[in-house]
N, C-alpha and C positions, 0 to 999 in steps of 0.2 A: 314577618317571619312565618305567620299565624297562616298565610297568603299561601308561602310556599310546599310550607308541610300538605295543607290544602292540595296541592297542585300535585305534590307528590303521590302522597294516596290515591286520587282519582285516575292518575299515571297507571300505578301500581294495580289497582282492580281493576281499572280495564283489562291490562295485561293478561291478569287470571281469567277475567271471564273469556278473553281472544283464545288460551290453551285449553279451558273448558269445553270450549265450544272447536274446537280443533280437534278434540279427541273424543268426541262425542257421536260420530260417524265411526270408531273403529269399533269393531267386534269384538268384546274382551272374554270372549267363551272359548280363545285358544288362547288365554296366555294374558300376559301385561306388559306394556311400555317398562322398558327396563333400563336405569341406569347401564351405561357402559362400566365394563368391569374387564380386569384384563389378559382372566382370560378367557372372552367369550369369544366365542370363534367368528370371524369374520365372512360372508356370502354376497360376492357380487353378483346379482342378477339382472342378465339383459332380454334380447329377445331370442335369445336361442334358447335361453334356460328353463328345461319341460319340468324340473323338479327340484328338490332340497329335501334332505333326510336330516329330521332334528328327532334328539329323544324329550320325550317329557320330563318337564325341572331343567332343559338346558338353555339356555341364554346365549342368545346369539345376534351379531351384528348384518345388518341388512342395509348392502347398499342395492337401490331402483329407482333407474330414473330420474338420478340425482338428486334421491333425498336418501337420508341415512336415520335409519330404528332401529335399537334395541331393543329385543322382545327377549322375556322370559315365556317359553311354550310350557305354562304352568295349567295344562286343560284338566278340568275336570273330568275329562271320561276313562273308562277303563280299558287295557287295550290300545291296538295302535288305531288312529284314524287319518282322515287325508281331508284338505280341504285345499282354496284358492288364495292364495300368497295378497291376492288383493281384497280377503278380507280385511288382512290389518296393516295393508302397504298397497295403496290402488293403483299406482305407478308401476306394479308388478306385475300386470298384464295376465296372461295366462298361466303362471305360473302354478305348480301346486305344493304344497307343503304334506310332508308325511312323518306323523308322530310316531313314532315308537317306545313303546316303556324300556326304559332305562335299564342299564346292566345292571345288576347288585350293587353299591357302592361308586355306583357313576354320577348321581344327581350331584348339581354344583351350589 
């Protein structure tokens, strides 16, 4: 019984370490990964997508290159900013994200 628990603990630890490594390359200065919420907008990015517009504080599910990521654009910057979507979803290619200040009361 103790051997089974040890194996389980080892596997669980490796899974957590692998997850931390996968997210280590993501730039969180533009927000953070989020749990999918029912009211999140879904955006599909393909090779023709030049840009997406989001509001600061908005949670968006992004489908790009066969990968799905839910992201909360909780940027520390004031005003509007723009950055390459590939900073958070490497499969997004040359798509630019434009983050604007939200209208009063629209932060989710």
